[in-house]
C-alpha positions in Angstrom: -10.1 61.8 31.1 -8.6 59.1 28.9 -10.6 55.7 29.2 -8.3 53.3 31.0 -7.3 50.2 28.9 -8.8 46.8 29.8 -7.0 43.8 28.6 -5.6 40.7 29.9 -1.9 40.0 30.0 -1.8 36.2 29.2 1.0 33.9 28.0 0.8 33.0 24.3 1.1 29.3 24.8 -1.7 29.5 27.2 -3.8 31.2 24.6 -2.8 29.2 21.7 -3.5 26.3 23.8 -6.6 27.2 24.5 -7.9 28.5 21.3 -6.4 25.4 19.4 -8.1 23.0 22.1 -11.5 24.7 21.1 -10.8 24.6 17.4 -10.0 20.6 17.6 -13.1 19.9 19.7 -15.2 21.9 16.9 -13.4 20.0 13.8 -13.5 16.6 15.7 -17.3 16.8 16.8 -18.9 19.1 14.0 -16.8 18.5 10.7 -14.5 15.6 9.9 -15.8 12.5 11.8 -19.1 10.7 11.4 -21.5 9.9 14.3 -21.4 6.1 14.7 -25.6 6.2 14.9 -26.3 7.7 11.7 -22.9 7.4 9.8 -22.9 10.9 8.9 -20.9 14.0 9.0 -22.6 17.2 10.3 -22.7 18.7 6.8 -24.2 15.6 5.2 -26.7 15.4 7.9 -27.5 19.0 7.1 -27.8 18.6 3.4 -30.1 15.5 3.8 -32.4 17.2 6.4 -32.5 20.6 4.4 -33.4 18.5 1.2 -36.2 16.8 3.3 -37.5 19.8 4.9 -37.7 21.6 1.3 -39.8 18.4 0.1 -37.0 17.9 -2.4 -37.5 14.0 -2.4 -37.1 10.9 -4.6 -40.8 11.2 -5.5 -40.5 14.7 -6.7 -38.9 16.6 -9.5 -35.3 17.3 -9.3 -34.4 20.8 -8.0 -31.4 23.2 -8.9 -28.5 22.2 -6.6 -27.6 25.7 -6.0 -31.1 26.2 -4.0 -30.4 23.3 -1.7 -27.2 24.9 -1.2 -28.4 28.1 -0.4 -30.9 26.7 2.0 -28.2 24.6 4.1 -25.8 27.6 4.4 -28.6 30.1 5.1 -30.2 27.8 7.7 -28.0 25.4 9.1 -24.1 25.2 8.0 -22.5 28.7 8.2 -19.6 27.9 6.0 -18.6 28.2 2.3 -21.0 27.1 -0.4 -18.2 24.9 -2.1 -17.7 22.8 1.1 -21.4 22.2 0.9 -21.6 21.2 -2.7 -18.6 19.3 -2.5 -20.2 17.2 0.1 -23.3 17.0 -1.5 -21.6 15.9 -4.7 -19.8 13.0 -3.0 -23.3 11.7 -1.6 -24.2 11.3 -5.2 -21.0 9.7 -6.7 -21.9 5.9 -7.2 -18.1 5.1 -7.4 -17.5 6.7 -4.0 -20.6 5.5 -2.0 -22.2 2.3 -2.1 -25.7 3.5 -1.8 -26.0 7.0 -3.2 -28.1 9.4 -0.8 -28.6 11.9 -3.5 -29.5 11.6 -6.8 -28.0 14.6 -9.3 -28.8 15.5 -13.2 -25.9 16.7 -14.7 -21.8 16.5 -14.4 -21.2 15.2 -10.8 -17.4 14.4 -11.3 -16.0 11.4 -12.6 -13.8 8.6 -11.5 -10.9 10.3 -13.6 -11.1 13.1 -10.8 -12.7 15.7 -13.0 -14.5 18.4 -10.9 -18.5 18.6 -11.0 -20.3 21.1 -12.9 -20.9 24.5 -11.2 -24.0 24.1 -8.7 -25.9 26.5 -10.9 -25.7 23.8 -13.7 -26.7 20.6 -11.7 -30.0 19.5 -10.2 -30.4 17.1 -7.3 -33.0 15.3 -5.1 -32.8 12.7 -2.2 -32.7 9.1 -3.3 -35.1 7.0 -2.2 -32.9 5.2 0.4 -32.1 8.5 1.9 -35.7 8.9 2.6 -35.4 6.0 4.8 -32.6 7.8 6.7 -35.3 10.6 7.6 -38.2 8.4 7.7 -40.5 9.4 11.1 -38.0 12.4 11.9 -41.3 14.3 12.3 -42.3 11.9 15.0 -39.9 13.5 17.7 -37.6 10.4 17.1 -34.2 12.3 17.6 -33.1 15.6 19.6 -33.1 18.8 17.8 -31.0 21.7 18.8 -31.3 25.2 17.6 -29.3 26.4 14.6 -26.3 28.8 14.5 -28.5 31.6 14.8 -31.2 30.3 16.9 -34.0 30.9 14.3 -35.0 27.2 13.6 -34.0 23.7 14.7 -31.9 21.0 13.4 -31.5 17.4 14.2 -28.5 16.2 16.2 -28.7 12.8 14.4 -31.0 11.3 11.8 -33.2 8.2 12.7 -31.2 6.2 10.0 -33.3 3.3 9.7 -30.9 1.5 7.7 -27.0 1.2 9.0 -25.2 3.8 6.8 -21.9 4.0 8.5 -21.0 0.3 7.4 -22.9 0.5 4.1 -21.3 3.7 2.7 -18.1 4.0 4.9 -16.7 7.1 5.8 -13.3 8.9 5.4 -11.9 12.0 6.9 -9.1 13.9 8.8 -9.5 16.2 12.0 -7.3 17.1 14.7 -5.5 14.0 16.1 -7.9 11.5 14.6 -8.6 10.3 11.3 -11.4 7.6 9.9 -11.4 5.3 7.3 -14.4 3.0 7.3 -14.8 1.0 4.2 -18.2 0.8 2.3 -20.1 -2.6 2.7 -23.1 -4.5 1.4 -26.2 -3.7 2.5 -27.7 -7.3 2.8 -24.8 -8.4 4.7 -24.8 -5.6 6.9 -28.3 -6.2 7.7 -27.9 -9.7 8.4 -25.0 -8.6 10.8 -27.3 -6.3 12.5 -29.8 -8.9 13.0 -27.3 -11.5 14.3 -26.1 -8.9 16.8 -29.9 -8.5 17.8 -30.5 -12.0 18.0 -27.1 -12.8 20.2 -25.8 -9.6 21.7 -22.5 -11.7 22.8 -22.0 -12.9 19.1 -18.3 -13.1 18.2 -16.4 -11.4 15.2 -15.8 -14.6 13.6 -19.6 -15.9 13.7 -20.6 -12.0 12.4 -17.9 -12.4 9.3 -20.4 -15.4 8.3 -22.8 -12.5 7.6 -20.7 -9.6 6.8 -17.7 -11.2 4.8 -15.9 -8.0 4.5 -16.0 -4.7 2.7 -17.7 -4.2 -0.8 -16.6 -1.6 -2.7 -18.6 0.3 -5.2 -15.8 0.0 -7.9 -15.6 -3.8 -7.4 -12.0 -5.4 -7.2 -10.7 -7.9 -5.2 -9.6 -7.9 -1.4 -6.8 -10.3 -0.3 -6.2 -10.7 3.3 -9.2 -12.2 5.2 -6.9 -12.2 8.5 -6.7 -8.3 8.0 -10.3 -7.9 7.8 -10.9 -9.8 11.0 -8.4 -7.9 13.0 -10.1 -4.8 11.6 -13.3 -5.9 12.9 -11.9 -7.1 16.3 -9.9 -3.9 17.0 -11.0 -1.0 14.4 -7.4 -1.2 12.7 -6.4 -3.7 10.0 -4.7 -3.9 6.6 -5.8 -5.5 3.5 -4.8 -5.6 -0.2 -7.3 -4.1 -2.9 -6.7 -4.9 -6.5 -8.3 -4.0 -9.5 -9.8 -6.8 -12.0 -7.7 -7.4 -14.8 -7.9 -10.5 -17.5 -5.5 -11.4 -20.2 -7.0 -11.9 -23.5 -5.6 -13.4 -26.8 -5.6 -10.8 -29.8 -5.0 -11.6 -33.5 -1.5 -12.1 -34.6 -0.5 -14.4 -31.4 -0.5 -11.4 -29.1 -2.3 -10.9 -26.0 -3.6 -7.7 -24.0 -4.4 -7.4 -20.4 -7.9 -5.7 -20.1 -9.0 -4.0 -16.8 -12.5 -3.5 -15.9 -12.4 -2.7 -12.1 -9.9 -0.7 -10.2 -9.4 -0.3 -6.8 -11.7 1.8 -4.6 -10.8 5.7 -4.4 -8.0 5.2 -7.1 -7.9 7.9 -9.7 -8.5 6.1 -13.0 -6.7 8.8 -15.1 -3.8 9.0 -12.8 -3.7 5.3 -13.0 -3.4 5.1 -16.9 -0.9 7.8 -17.0 1.3 5.8 -14.7 1.1 3.0 -16.6 1.8 4.9 -19.8 4.9 6.4 -18.0 6.2 2.8 -17.2 5.6 2.1 -20.8 7.4 5.4 -22.3 10.2 5.2 -19.7 10.9 1.4 -20.5 10.6 0.6 -17.0 8.6 -2.4 -18.2 9.3 -4.4 -21.3 6.6 -5.7 -23.5 3.9 -3.3 -23.6 3.1 -1.8 -27.1 0.1 0.5 -26.3 -1.7 1.8 -23.1 -5.5 2.5 -23.9 -8.4 3.9 -21.9 -11.4 2.5 -23.6 -13.9 3.6 -21.1 -17.5 4.6 -22.3 -21.0 5.0 -21.3 -21.1 0.9 -21.1 -18.4 0.9 -18.4 -15.0 1.0 -17.4 -12.2 -0.5 -19.6 -8.5 -0.2 -19.6 -6.5 -2.0 -22.6 -2.8 -2.8 -22.2 -1.9 -4.1 -25.6 1.4 -6.3 -25.4 4.0 -7.3 -27.8 4.5 -10.5 -29.2 6.0 -13.0 -26.9 5.5 -10.8 -24.1 5.4 -12.1 -20.5 1.7 -11.1 -19.8 1.6 -12.7 -16.4 4.7 -11.0 -15.1 3.8 -7.6 -16.8 0.5 -7.9 -15.0 2.4 -8.7 -11.8 4.7 -5.7 -12.3 1.6 -3.4 -12.8 -0.1 -4.9 -9.4 3.3 -4.0 -7.5 4.2 -0.6 -9.1 1.0 1.2 -9.6 -2.5 1.7 -8.1 -3.9 -1.3 -9.8 -3.2 -2.9 -6.4 -3.2 -0.8 -3.2 -3.3 -1.3 0.6 -6.3 -0.1 2.3 -6.0 0.6 6.0 -9.0 0.4 8.4 -9.3 3.0 10.7 -12.8 2.9 12.2 -13.1 5.9 14.0 -16.5 7.6 14.8 -18.4 9.9 17.4 -19.8 8.1 20.1 -21.2 9.8 23.0 -19.8 13.1 21.6 -16.3 11.4 21.7 -14.1 10.2 18.9 -13.7 6.3 19.5 -11.9 3.6 17.5 -14.7 1.0 17.0 -14.8 -2.7 16.6 -17.6 -3.9 14.3 -19.5 -5.4 17.6 -19.2 -2.0 18.9 -20.6 -0.1 15.6 -23.2 -2.7 15.5 -24.5 -2.1 19.3 -24.4 1.5 18.7 -26.6 1.3 15.9 -29.0 -1.1 17.5 -29.1 0.9 20.6 -29.9 4.0 18.5 -32.7 2.1 16.6 -34.0 1.2 20.0 -34.0 4.7 21.2 -35.6 5.9 17.8 -38.6 3.0 17.6 -39.2 3.9 21.6 -39.6 7.8 21.1 -41.6 7.0 17.6 -43.9 4.6 19.4 -44.3 7.0 22.3 -45.3 9.8 19.8 -47.7 7.3 17.9 -49.3 6.2 21.2 -49.8 10.0 22.4 -51.2 10.8 18.9 -53.8 7.6 19.2 -54.8 8.4 22.8 -55.5 12.0 21.9 -57.6 10.9 18.8 -59.4 8.2 20.8 -60.4 10.8 23.3 -61.9 13.2 20.5 -63.8 10.0 18.9 -65.0 9.2 22.2 -66.6 12.8 22.7 -67.8 12.8 19.0 -69.7 9.5 19.4 -71.2 10.7 23.0 -72.2 14.0 21.0 -74.1 12.2 18.3 -76.2 10.4 21.1 -77.0 13.7 22.6 -77.1 15.6 19.2 -80.4 17.7 19.6 -79.7 18.9 23.1 -76.2 19.9 21.9 -77.5 21.8 19.0 -80.1 23.7 21.2 -77.2 24.6 23.5 -75.0 26.0 20.8 -77.8 27.7 19.1 -78.7 29.7 22.4 -75.0 30.5 22.9 -73.4 33.9 22.4 -70.5 33.0 20.4 -67.8 29.9 20.0 -66.2 30.3 23.3 -69.6 30.6 25.1 -70.9 27.6 23.2 -67.8 25.6 24.4 -68.1 26.5 28.0 -71.7 25.7 27.8 -71.2 22.2 26.6 -68.3 21.4 28.9 -70.3 22.5 32.0 -73.8 21.0 30.7 -72.6 17.6 29.5 -69.1 17.0 31.0 -67.1 17.4 27.8 -63.4 18.0 28.0 -61.9 21.0 26.5 -60.4 19.1 23.6 -63.9 17.2 22.7 -65.8 20.6 23.2 -63.5 22.2 20.4 -64.0 19.3 18.3 -67.9 19.5 18.5 -68.2 23.2 18.0 -65.8 22.4 14.8 -67.8 19.6 13.6 -69.5 19.9 9.9 -73.2 19.3 9.4 -72.4 16.3 7.0 -70.8 14.5 9.7 -74.1 13.6 11.5 -75.0 11.1 8.9 -75.8 7.6 10.0 -72.9 6.5 8.0 -70.5 8.9 9.8 -71.5 7.7 13.2 -70.7 4.1 12.1 -67.2 5.3 10.9 -66.6 6.9 14.1 -67.2 3.9 16.1 -65.0 1.9 13.6 -62.3 4.3 14.2 -62.3 4.0 17.9 -62.1 0.2 17.6 -59.1 1.0 15.5 -57.6 3.2 17.7 -58.1 1.0 20.7 -56.2 -2.0 18.9 -53.3 0.3 18.2 -52.9 1.7 21.6 -53.0 -1.7 23.0 -50.3 -2.5 20.1 -48.0 0.5 21.0 -48.4 -0.3 24.9 -47.5 -3.8 24.1 -44.4 -2.8 22.4 -43.2 -0.3 24.8 -43.8 -2.7 27.6 -41.5 -5.5 25.7 -37.9 -5.1 24.5 -38.4 -8.3 22.6 -41.1 -7.2 20.7 -39.3 -3.9 19.9 -36.3 -5.6 18.8 -38.5 -7.9 16.3 -39.9 -4.7 15.0 -36.5 -3.5 14.2 -35.6 -6.8 12.5 -38.9 -6.5 10.5 -38.0 -3.1 9.4 -34.4 -3.9 8.4 -35.6 -7.1 6.3 -38.0 -4.9 4.6 -35.3 -2.8 3.5 -33.0 -5.4 2.6 -35.8 -6.8 0.6 -36.1 -3.5 -1.3 -32.8 -2.3 -1.8 -30.1 -4.8 -1.5 -28.1 -6.0 -4.4 -25.2 -8.4 -5.4 -21.8 -8.2 -3.7 -19.2 -6.4 -6.4 -16.1 -7.2 -4.3 -14.5 -10.6 -4.5 -12.8 -11.7 -1.3 -9.6 -13.9 -1.2 -8.2 -15.4 2.0 -4.5 -14.7 1.4 -2.4 -11.9 0.0 -0.6 -13.4 -3.2 3.1 -12.6 -3.5 3.9 -10.6 -6.7 6.8 -12.2 -8.4 8.0 -11.6 -11.7 11.2 -12.3 -13.9 13.8 -9.5 -14.3 13.1 -10.0 -17.9 9.8 -8.0 -17.6 11.2 -4.9 -16.5 14.7 -5.0 -18.5 15.1 -5.3 -22.3 17.2 -8.3 -23.0 20.4 -7.4 -24.7 23.9 -8.6 -24.9 26.6 -6.2 -23.5 30.1 -5.9 -22.5 30.5 -5.3 -18.8 33.8 -3.9 -17.5 35.1 -3.0 -14.2 38.4 -1.4 -12.7 40.5 -1.7 -9.7 39.8 2.1 -8.9 36.0 1.6 -9.0 35.0 2.6 -12.6 32.4 0.6 -14.0 30.2 0.6 -17.4 28.3 -1.4 -20.0 29.3 -1.1 -23.6 27.2 -2.2 -26.4 28.8 -5.0 -28.4 28.8 -2.8 -31.5 31.1 -0.2 -29.7 33.5 -3.1 -28.5 33.6 -4.7 -31.8 34.5 -1.4 -33.4 37.5 -0.9 -31.3 38.7 -4.2 -32.2 39.4 -4.8 -28.7 41.6 -2.0 -28.3 42.7 -0.3 -25.0 39.5 0.6 -22.7 39.0 4.1 -21.5 41.0 3.8 -18.2 42.7 6.3 -15.9 46.7 6.3 -15.7 47.9 3.9 -12.8 44.3 1.7 -12.8 43.6 -1.5 -14.1 40.6 -3.7 -15.2 39.4 -6.5 -12.8 36.6 -7.8 -15.0 35.6 -8.0 -18.5 32.8 -10.0 -19.6 30.0 -10.3 -22.2 26.7 -10.4 -20.2 23.1 -10.0 -20.6 21.4 -7.0 -19.3 19.1 -9.4 -17.2 22.3 -10.8 -15.6 24.1 -9.4 -12.2 27.5 -8.5 -11.3 29.2 -8.8 -7.8 31.8 -6.4 -7.1 34.1 -7.4 -4.1 36.4 -4.8 -2.2 39.4 -5.2 -0.2 37.5 -4.3 3.0 35.6 -7.3 2.8 32.5 -5.5 1.1 30.5 -6.2 -1.9 28.4 -4.5 -4.4 25.3 -6.3 -5.8 24.9 -5.0 -9.3 22.3 -5.8 -11.5 24.0 -5.2 -15.3 20.8 -2.9 -16.4 21.6 -0.2 -13.8 25.1 0.1 -15.3 25.7 3.5 -17.3 25.8 2.8 -21.1 29.3 4.0 -22.1 31.6 3.9 -25.1 34.4 1.4 -24.7 37.1 4.2 -25.2 35.6 6.3 -22.5 36.0 6.1 -18.8 33.3 4.4 -17.0 31.4 6.0 -14.1 32.6 5.6 -10.6 31.0 2.9 -8.4 30.2 5.9 -6.0 27.7 7.3 -8.1 25.9 4.3 -8.0 26.9 2.8 -4.3 28.7 4.7 -1.6 32.1 3.3 -0.7 35.2 4.1 1.5 37.8 6.4 0.1 40.5 3.7 0.5 38.5 0.8 -0.8 39.2 -0.7 -4.1 37.8 -3.4 -6.3 39.7 -6.5 -6.1 37.3 -8.7 -8.0 34.4 -8.9 -10.3 32.1 -12.1 -10.5 29.4 -12.3 -13.0 26.0 -14.3 -12.0 23.1 -15.3 -13.9 21.6 -17.9 -11.5 22.0 -17.4 -7.9 19.9 -20.8 -7.2 22.4 -23.4 -8.4 25.2 -25.2 -6.2 27.9 -22.6 -6.4 30.3 -21.1 -3.9 32.6 -18.1 -3.3 36.2 -18.5 -1.9 37.9 -15.6 -0.3 41.5 -15.3 0.7 42.7 -12.6 2.9 46.2 -11.0 3.4 46.6 -12.5 7.1 46.1 -16.0 5.9 42.4 -16.7 6.2 40.2 -18.4 3.5 36.3 -18.6 3.7 33.8 -20.6 1.6 30.2 -19.7 1.4 27.3 -20.4 -0.9 26.8 -17.9 -3.6 22.8 -17.7 -3.0 23.5 -15.8 0.3 25.0 -13.0 -1.8 21.6 -12.3 -3.6 20.6 -9.0 -2.3 17.2 -7.4 -2.8 18.7 -3.8 -3.4 22.0 -2.2 -4.3 21.9 1.1 -2.7 24.8 0.6 -0.5 27.8 -2.0 -0.3 27.2 -5.2 1.7 29.2 -7.1 4.1 30.5 -10.1 2.4 32.8 -11.4 5.3 33.9 -9.9 8.7 37.9 -9.1 8.6 39.6 -8.8 11.8 42.2 -6.1 12.7 44.0 -4.8 9.6 43.3 -7.9 7.6 42.2 -7.2 3.7 40.6 -9.2 1.1 43.0 -10.0 -1.6 41.1 -12.3 -4.2 37.6 -13.8 -4.6 36.6 -16.8 -7.0 33.6 -18.4 -7.9 33.8 -22.1 -7.8 31.3 -25.2 -8.4 32.6 -26.9 -5.3 34.8 -29.3 -7.2 37.9 -27.2 -7.3 41.5 -27.0 -6.0 43.3 -24.0 -4.1 46.7 -22.8 -4.2 47.8 -20.1 -1.7 51.2 -18.5 -1.5 53.2 -16.1 0.8 55.5 -13.1 0.3 58.2 -15.3 1.4 57.5 -17.9 -1.0 55.8 -20.7 0.6 53.1 -22.2 -1.6 50.2 -24.6 -0.1 47.9 -26.7 -2.4 44.7 -28.4 -1.3 41.2 -29.4 -2.3 38.3 -26.7 -1.6 36.2 -29.5 0.2 38.9 -28.8 3.4 37.2 -25.3 3.4 34.1 -25.7 5.9 30.9 -23.8 4.4 30.0 -20.8 6.4 27.5 -17.9 6.4 27.7 -14.6 4.6 29.0 -12.5 7.6 31.4 -15.3 9.3 35.1 -14.7 9.2 36.5 -17.8 7.6 39.2 -20.4 8.7 43.1 -20.5 8.6 44.3 -21.0 5.0 48.2 -21.4 5.7 50.5 -21.2 8.4 52.3 -18.0 8.5 55.6 -16.9 10.2 56.0 -13.2 11.7 56.3 -10.7 9.0 54.7 -13.0 6.5 51.4 -12.5 4.6 49.5 -14.2 1.8 50.2 -12.6 -1.7 47.6 -14.5 -3.4 45.2 -17.5 -3.5 44.0 -19.1 -7.0 41.4 -21.6 -7.6 41.6 -24.0 -10.5 39.8 -27.1 -11.8 40.8 -30.2 -9.6 41.4 -32.4 -13.1 43.4 -29.4 -14.8 47.4 -29.1 -14.5 48.1 -25.6 -14.9 51.1 -23.7 -15.1 52.2 -21.4 -11.9 53.7 -18.0 -12.7 55.3 -16.1 -10.0 56.8 -12.5 -9.9 59.1 -11.1 -7.2 59.7 -7.7 -5.7 63.2 -7.5 -7.6 61.4 -7.9 -11.0 62.2 -11.7 -11.6 59.8 -14.0 -13.0 59.3 -17.6 -13.4 57.0 -20.5 -14.4 56.7 -23.8 -12.6 54.5 -26.8 -13.1 51.9 -28.0 -10.8 53.3 -31.6 -10.5 56.6 -30.0 -9.0 54.1 -29.7 -6.0 52.7 -32.4 -3.4 49.1 -31.8 -2.7 48.3 -31.3 1.0 45.9 -30.0 3.4 44.7 -26.7 4.9 46.6 -24.8 7.4 50.0 -26.2 6.8 53.2 -24.4 6.3 53.4 -25.4 2.5 56.6 -25.8 0.3 59.1 -23.3 -0.8 58.8 -21.9 -4.4 62.0 -19.6 -4.1 65.7 -20.0 -3.3 66.4 -17.9 0.0 69.5 -15.5 -0.5 71.6 -14.4 2.4 71.4 -10.7 0.8 68.3 -9.1 -0.9 66.3 -12.2 -1.0 63.6 -12.3 -3.3 59.8 -11.9 -1.9 56.9 -13.1 -3.7 54.6 -10.0 -5.2 52.2 -12.1 -7.4 51.6 -15.9 -8.1 49.0 -17.0 -10.9 47.8 -19.8 -12.6 48.0 -19.4 -16.1 47.4 -20.9 -19.7 48.3 -19.9 -23.2 46.1 -16.8 -23.4 47.3 -15.2 -20.1 49.4 -12.1 -19.9 50.7 -11.1 -16.4 51.3 -7.2 -15.9 53.1 -5.3 -13.0 53.7 -2.0 -12.0 56.9 -0.8 -10.2 56.9 1.8 -7.5 58.3 4.2 -9.6 55.3 3.8 -11.7 56.7 1.7 -14.4 54.2 -1.0 -16.1 55.5 -4.1 -17.7 53.6 -7.0 -19.3 55.0 -10.6 -19.8 53.5 -13.9 -21.6 54.4 -16.2 -18.9 54.2 -19.3 -21.0 57.1 -17.8 -22.8 59.2 -18.3 -20.0 61.2 -21.5 -19.7 59.9 -24.2 -17.0 62.2 -23.4 -13.7 62.2 -25.9 -10.7 60.9 -24.8 -7.1 64.5 -23.8 -5.9 65.3 -21.0 -8.6 64.6 -17.4 -8.5 63.9 -17.1 -12.0 65.0 -14.7 -14.6 65.0 -10.8 -14.2 62.4 -9.2 -16.4 63.5 -5.6 -15.3 66.4 -4.0 -13.3 64.8 -3.3 -10.2 67.8 -1.0 -9.1 66.8 1.5 -12.1 63.2 1.1 -12.6 62.1 0.4 -9.1 60.7 -2.6 -7.3 57.5 -4.4 -8.2 54.9 -2.8 -6.1 51.5 -4.7 -7.7 51.2 -7.5 -10.2 47.9 -8.6 -11.9 46.6 -10.9 -14.6 45.2 -9.1 -17.4 41.4 -9.9 -17.5 40.6 -12.2 -20.6 37.5 -11.3 -22.5 34.8 -13.9 -21.7 31.3 -15.0 -22.2 30.9 -17.0 -19.0 27.2 -18.0 -19.5 27.6 -19.1 -23.2 25.6 -22.3 -24.1 
């Protein structure tokens, strides 16, 4: 008969949840997180205990690492040898731990991230301070549990006579929990423990008078004392850690940056590589060479600078863009009472002090019992010497050792232990000298027993004993603080010149959104010939700028694009530029209406916006300085179907002239336009009637008397003098500039303030483009419609009018 199948039919999520729960519990408690008492993870504790059991201590010779790893995985840690060896190597790396617990001969890795030599090549032993972690473990000071195969026992925790969790810190990731506890200075930690013992209610601020902050083995500088305080109060906090760098003068009037300390846990080779990449990719200007000059005398990275380079700016750039400055996040999680907990500094100290009280109590009980047992034996030996002859006679007449013990116990009232000691007594111990020494030993034992009992009966004495031990450790092992602490986090600033090669270039932008920068050489070679432009497109800006300048591109939808000149593509003058959508995302029906170059946002300067529906807005230019250029930003809020028709850059002392399609023009000073914020909508510019809209607005110097040129939809153009108009005030109707015809009345398509170099262009709805030199037109009065330039019946009505941008050097000194 076939055997019946015996299995459970369980839902997958239930099985997975149960198994993962067990696995999580294991890796939290038994792998990744340190114990709050001794600051060790299980693998580290097992390595130290195994080395101690094998007498592989600091006062003996080094022993092959593979032998220790074999012992650990054979007796205590049933995992792969590489995980054990890696943990053992880390305990020996003096750039990872503040006080190395293992000493190693051979290649134990490097700060560059090089792997250590294989364990068959290296030798190791416990360091001197590690012996303090294990001191008195043989005195039943900690609990022991069976190992994985129940053949021997291992400690649950080490006695840890110094506060290892804070001194060496810890880092680890488990399921749902991670820990990052930085290393600290031994002397400061000891002082903090003593302060906590003296006054259990001590505040974090008071503790920070002793324990000032982390002390990394790699030195460096910590900025942000408030972050340390928060971490000590809550277990979580953030500080900035930067390497130690200095600027040195070298021959030829040049300078170099020398780095001799880097932040904790930063890979030096990776840091040097990143700096080299910044130099090769020309992300930072002024670096001539990056060299790693580290040798047996210490760490040294040299960044050689070019002549007249901005050394402070370059250093700040390196702090900001490489791991020469990093953020360290405290996350002080440790196992306390078999549970992972986020611990504050007082809680860590409390946990350690409670552990030391327990260890010292158990040690004292062990020593007391040993002393009492010995005192009992010594009392028996002293009594035995006083009746020596009778004892010898009794022993000689006995059958064997067991019979002799029975007779001694029965005849002279000795205990089992005393009788054992008497029958095992060697003859030389019966001299007078030894009797005296027994009496002296009994006296000493009595004193020690009194001391132990006194210690156990008084918590105060117990704590004094702990403090005495800690002070002795501090005296033997303390060293100077390596990490400098600074109260505030320095804001890193550097001029754009640090990151961009200063170069004069020609910047052009078109209505349809094509932008480029062109070398002055390429522009000159074309003799100012036609730029590469698509049919139906035209320039809206043409400037000679520096790569350290900026350009603001404004769109008809009330957006603006902040563009550092150096991010523009470098394209030949005769080639079409790159579309702005490759740099910044803009709408399909969005077009560029104005290009404003900016060198300095700080000066008192303004932007004036004109909209089709008769709104004008004035805002400070400084509001438009952006931190990023990844998307189009709001320049002003438009209502309904309104759109921006022009933007001008002013110094606050200009006049404005605004014209409507029905030929009304209004002139007033810009001070009439109140200054508003970046996203504000603006104010009424001109009074409009139904079916009337603004054609254009112009801004010009208040002392100038420019000519005014207009073009109508029927292809007529005329020129007027400004003095034909009266200066008025904002939001008025303005005065007429065209003669109203009963049939086929002229409607304004464009109005511009012009001087002798200006060219006005227009395009008809049939695609015909025409240009005029407006100063060649005779001056007309306000009531004429000018002269026809084209025949609109045959070539189409004028659809678009613009003034050809003149090549400018806006920031020429």
